[in-house]
N, C-alpha and C positions, 0 to 999 in steps of 0.2 A: 504494500500500500504506500503510495507516494502522494504527499501533500505539498503543493506550492502555496506559500503564504507571502503576501506583499504588504509593505508599509510605504508611506510617502515621505519624501524629504520635507523640510520646513517650508512654509510659504507665508505670504502676507507679512504681517509684522512680527511673526513668531520666529524665534531663533532655534527652537527645537520642535520636533513633531513626535508625540508619544506613540503614534502608530509605528514609526520606524524604530524607536527605542524598544518598544515591547516585542515587535517581531524579531529583531536581532538578538533579543535576550532569550529566545526560545531554544530548547535543546535541538540537536541535529536529528534526534529520533525520540519517539515515545513508543515503547514496545516494538511492534513490527512496522510502525509508521515512520517512514523516512520523510524528513521535513527539509524542504528547500526554502530558504529565507532570502527575499529580494527587496531591495529598496528601489522604488520607481519614482521618476520625477513628477512633480506637481505641474505637469504640462499636458494639455489636452491630448493631442495626437501622439506625442512622443511616449506618453505613459502606456498607451495601448500597443505601440510598437515594441517597447521593452517587454511588456507582459507576453505578447505572442512569441517573442524570441525565446523566453524561458519555458513557455508551454511546449514549444517545438523541441527544445533541447532536453528538457527534463521528463517529458511525457507523464505528467501527474494524473492521478485519478481524481483528485479534488483540488480546486483552486479557491483560496479564501483571500479576498482583498480586504485590507483594514485601513481606515482613515479616521482622522480627528473630526469630531463634531463639538466644537467649543460651545458651552452653554448647556449641553445635555448632562444629566446626572446619572445616567445608566449606560450599560453596554446595550446598544441598540442594533438589532439584527434586521437588516433591510429586506423588505419583501419584494420590491419592484424597482426596476431602472427604466427610465424613459428616454426616448430617442431625441434628446435635445441638449445642446450646450447653450447655457445662458449665464455668462459670467458676471457676478456682482463686483469682483475685483479681477485684475489681470492675473494670469497664471505666472509661473516662474520664468517664462520666456516672453512675457508681456503680451500674450494673446488674450483678447477679450471678445470671444464670439458672443453674438447676441441672437438668440432664437435660431441657431443653426442645427440642422439634423446631424446626428453622429454618423449614421449609415443611411444612405439613400435607399438601399435595398433591404434595410432592416425593419423589423416590426416596430409599431409605435411604442411598445413596451415589452419587456421580458421579466418574468418572475424568477426569483431565486430558486435554484434547484437544491439548495441545502435544506436540511430538516429544521426549519427556523423555529417551529414551536417546541420541538424537542430540545433545541439549543437553549432557548429561553428557560424552559422548565429545569434543565440541568443546572444552569447558572443560578437560578433562584433557589433551588434545593441546596445549593452550596453557598448560600448567603451572599451571592454577588448580584447587585441590582441589575435587572435586565428587562427588556421589553422588545416587542416587534415594532419596527418603524415602517410607515407607509410612504415615506419620502426620503430619498437619498440626496435631495437637492438638485441643482443643475450645474454644479461646478465639477471639478475633476473626479470627485468621489463617484458621482452618478455616472460620469463618462466611463470610468474604468469598470464599474459594475456592468454597465450596458455592454461594453466591448467584450468583457469576459463571457457574458451570456450569449451575445451574438456569435462569438467563436464556438461556444459549446453547442449552439443550435445549428451551425452551418458547416463547421470545418473539423472541430475536435469533439465529435459527438459522443465520446465515451467519458467525458469529464463532467463532474458536478461543480457548480460554482455559485458564489454569492458574496455579499459584502457585509462587513461589520463596522459600525461606527463606535468610537470610544470617546470618553470625555477628555477634557484637559487633565493634566497632572498638576500636582501642587506647585511645582516650580513655575508654572505658567500663569498663576492667578495672583501673584504678589501685587500687581497693579490693577487687579480686576476685582474690586470689592463685591462680595456676595455672589461670586461666580462658582458654580459647583465644580468639583474635581474628583478624581479617583486616584488612589495610590497606584504607582506604576506596577508594584508587585501584584496587586489584585488584577490589573489588566492582563499581565503575563499569565497569571493563573487562569483567568477567563479564557484566553486564547488556547491554552492547553485543553480545557474542557471542550471548547468548540471544535478543535481538531479531532479529539477522540470521539465525540458524539457524532460528528459528520462521518468519520471513518466507520463507526459501528453501523450506521444506517446504510452506507455504501456496501459494506460486506453482507449485511443482512439481506439486502435486495439482490445482490450479485448482478446488478445491471443499473442502468440509469434510474435515479430516484425520481421518476416522473411525478409531478405534483408534490415534490418534497417540501415545498413551502408550507404545506399544511400539516406536516407530520409533527 
């Protein structure tokens, strides 16, 4: 079993990105699960080019993309990605697409094929705040989720994929009064649970987890 998990580099006014820190703190394996950790750029088109490069090279069974959602107070498991780029701020290459389709030949939206309800249940049962989210936004997080699902539906049809949003960590809120955060160690633990839960469902089904978003 092979899992590719990605985090983003820092963007906007932030000097760190907890998704990158957490992903790179994961072990190289958990049991029989081999984990490939990749940092992808917070750049619309380049992010998906890097992602596909590693999918092609690593041939994962599962792809889990992770990003920062400052202001959220839980681990949020995204349900759906939409076929639109609409930047509220420039990406790290100063791109600011407005109402642009990600893929002209893609569906209007794709649903996560990870077992999102099982993931949330597992996290909550282990005292980690978690919830399903119905919006991944329209910035690079949504872009990479959409691209991963587009690839899973058109080219690499044996993979399961989805997106996880994580809160700020403590180091990021020193100048942000009343902003929620989560300890980095808790985020790392949450990602371990997410990897194992996703792998268990993949093995159990022994095929694509169609409709996995509702498990």
